[in-house]
C-alpha positions in Angstrom: 0.8 10.8 -10.9 -1.7 9.5 -13.4 -4.2 6.6 -12.9 -1.9 4.2 -14.7 1.0 5.2 -12.4 -1.2 4.6 -9.3 -2.2 1.2 -10.6 1.4 0.2 -11.2 2.5 1.6 -7.8 -0.4 -0.2 -6.2 0.5 -3.5 -7.8 4.1 -3.2 -6.8 3.3 -2.0 -3.2 0.6 -4.6 -2.7 2.9 -7.4 -3.8 5.7 -6.2 -1.6 3.3 -5.9 1.4 2.1 -9.5 0.9 5.8 -10.6 0.5 6.7 -8.8 3.8 3.6 -10.1 5.6 2.9 -13.5 4.1 -0.2 -15.5 5.0 -3.4 -16.9 3.6 -5.4 -13.9 2.5 -8.8 -14.1 0.8 -8.9 -12.3 -2.5 -6.5 -12.4 -5.5 -4.5 -10.0 -7.5 -7.3 -7.4 -7.6 -7.5 -7.2 -3.8 -3.7 -6.9 -3.7 -3.8 -4.0 -6.1 -6.6 -2.3 -4.2 -4.8 -2.7 -0.9 -1.7 -1.3 -2.5 -3.4 1.7 -4.0 -5.4 2.4 -0.8 -2.2 1.8 1.2 -0.4 4.5 -0.8 -3.2 6.9 0.0 -3.3 6.0 3.7 0.5 6.0 4.0 0.8 9.4 2.2 -2.0 10.9 4.4 -0.4 9.6 7.7 3.1 10.6 6.6 1.9 14.1 5.7 0.1 14.5 9.0 3.2 13.4 10.9 5.5 15.6 8.8 7.4 12.7 7.3 6.8 13.5 3.7 4.4 12.6 0.9 3.9 10.1 -1.9 5.2 12.1 -4.8 6.1 9.6 -7.5 8.4 6.6 -7.9 11.2 7.1 -5.4 12.4 5.3 -2.4 10.7 7.5 0.2 7.3 7.4 -1.6 7.7 3.6 -2.0 8.5 3.2 1.8 5.5 5.3 2.8 3.2 3.4 0.4 4.4 0.1 1.7 3.9 1.1 5.3 0.3 2.1 4.5 -0.3 -1.1 2.6 1.1 -3.2 5.5 -1.3 -1.3 7.9 -4.3 -2.0 5.6 -3.3 -5.6 5.0 -3.1 -6.1 8.8 -6.5 -4.5 9.2 -8.0 -6.5 6.3 -6.8 -9.8 7.9 -8.2 -8.9 11.3 -11.6 -8.1 9.7 -11.7 -11.3 7.6 -10.7 -13.7 10.5 
C-alpha cells in the first residue's frame, strides 16, 4: 500500500475508532489520522504475531485488524492524557 492509501486508511480507521469509543479527546483530525495509521501498524503487528492475519489492503479483515489496533491506541492515549 502506498502512503496515500495509508493516510486514507488511517483517516477512516481513526474516525471509526472515535465513533466506536466516543469521548472528549485532546487533538483534532490530525491526531485522529495518526492514531488510525499507528493503529493499523500495531493491529497488523499484533495480528501477525498471534497468527490472525495481516493488514494487506482495503478489505474487511484488514479494516477490522486496523480498527482493533486503533481502539487499543486510543484507549492508551486517553489514559496518558488524563
